[in-house]
N, C-alpha and C positions, 0 to 999 in steps of 0.2 A: 636808718634803723628806727623802727617804731618806738614811740616813747615808752610803751609798756614793757619793752624788752630790755632787760638789763644787759649792759656791756659784758662781754665775755673776758674772764681772766685767762691768762696764758701761763700754763705751768712751765717751769724751767728746771732742768736737771741740776743737781748740786754741782756737777762738773761745769756746766754752762754758766751757772751763776758765779762760780769762782773765776772762771775765765773772763766773763763779761762784766764783772763787778765795777771795774774802773770806768768803763764806757757808760754804763747805766748811771752811776753816781755823778759822773761829769755832766750828763744831761740834766739831772735833777738839780745839782748845785748851780748850774748855769741858769736854769729857770728861776730858782730862788733869788739869785743875785740880781738878775735883770728885772724881775718883778718888783723887787724892793727899791729899785732905782727909778721906777716910773712915777709920773706925776699926772694929775687929772688934766685932760685935754682942754677943758674949759674952766673958767673961774666960777666960783659960787659953791654954796653948801651942797646943793643937789649933785653936782658933778663930783665933788669930793666924796660924798656918800657912796655913789655908784663905783667910783674908783676904789675906795676902801673895800667894798664888797667883792669886787673882781680880784683884787690883790689877795684878800682872804681866801677866796675860792681856789685861786691858783696855788697858794701855799698849802691849803688843806689837801688839794689833789696830790701835791708832792709828798705830803706826809702819808697819804694812802699808798702811793707808789713805793715809798721806802718800807712801809709795814708789809706790803705784799712781797716785795723783793726779799725781805728777811724770812719769808715763808716759801721761798722758791717759786714765786709767781709774779707776773706783771698784772697789777690790779686794773682791770678794764674800767671800772668806775673812776679810778684815780686818773687814768689817761684821759677819759672823757671830760671830767671836771676841770683838770688843768688846761687842756686844749681849748675848751670853750672860754674859760677865763682869759687865757692868753690872747685869743682872738679879740675879745672885748677890750683888751688893753692895747690893741694894735701890734701885737707880737706874733703875727701869723707864721713867720718862718720858725720861730721857737715852738709854736703849737704843732707844726709839722714834725719837728724833731721828737716831740713827746709822743705823737701818734705812731711814729716808727718804732717806738719801744715795744709795741705789740708784736713786732716781727723779730725781736732780739732772740738769739739762740736758734732761729729757724733756718740757718744756712746749711 
């Protein structure tokens, strides 16, 4: 995706939101829990600073996802921000789960 193009939100019907709420929140809560358990991969202040920034980005992305979900949509920017931060923290599988939220309700 070009950098000047904003990620697309995905609208969710109120019925789908009610039906999928537990699945969505489980992914977001799992992201929050796993991110908070990570530690910098290398010693030193610089590694700690980058780690803290990545954790903050992942958690802010989760907050964006929750806010969007409360408005019956999957926030595209929240997905992108969380997934990028998760990959930076070495949590690629979890990033993939977050990216799959874009397809939620599309079955």
